N, C-alpha and C positions, 0 to 999 in steps of 0.2 A: 559793304562787305567786311566781314571779320574773319580772322584766322586764329585758330587755337592749336597749339602743339601739345601732343600727349606722348609720354614715354610709356610703352607697353611691353610687359614681360611675357614670355611664354610662346611667342610666335617663332616658328621654325621653317615655314615653307610658304609657297604661293597659295596653298589652300587656306592657311591662316590669314594671309593678306585678304583673300576674297571674303572670308567670313567676317572679319572686322569691317572691311569696306562696306559690305552689304548691310550690316547692322547700323553703322553710322549713317549711311546714305538714306536710311528710312526715317531719320529724324527730320521734323519740319524745319525747312529753311536751309538744310545742308545742300550745297551745290557741288562740292568736290571733296574727295578724300584721297590723300596721297600717302603712301606708306614707304618708308625707307627700312626694308627688312634687315635686321641684324640677328641671324639665327643664333639662338642660345643667349642672346643679350637683350638689351632694351631697344626695341624698334621705335623709330620716330613716326608718329602718325599726325599728319597735318589735316585739319578739318576746316574747310572754308564754308562760310554760311552767309546768307543775306542779312541776318541779324544775330546778335549773340545767342548762343545755345547754352543752357544751364550746364555747369560742370557735372552735376549729378546725372543729368541725362546722357552726357557723353560717357561717363564711367559706367553707367548701367548698360549702355549699348555694347561697350567693349566686354563687360562681364557676361552679357548674354551670348556673345560670340565665344566665350570660354577663356578669356585672357584677363590680365590685371593691369590697370593703369597704376603706374608707380609714381608718376608726377604729371601734373597738368599745368 
């Protein structure tokens, strides 16, 4: 198991959390996504997977949901 912490800007509500969680959960190997929502700030998104997932794939999934990874 591996864990990756992302800082994501632009999330403001539970709908945002659901969108990001859905996109990240679709990636191969991802077993869990946990979001600590900070409305108007940088939310912490923890992605747990069976094997490492490419940082680019994680960023692309967050971007697809409509948000921006500011640090991974």
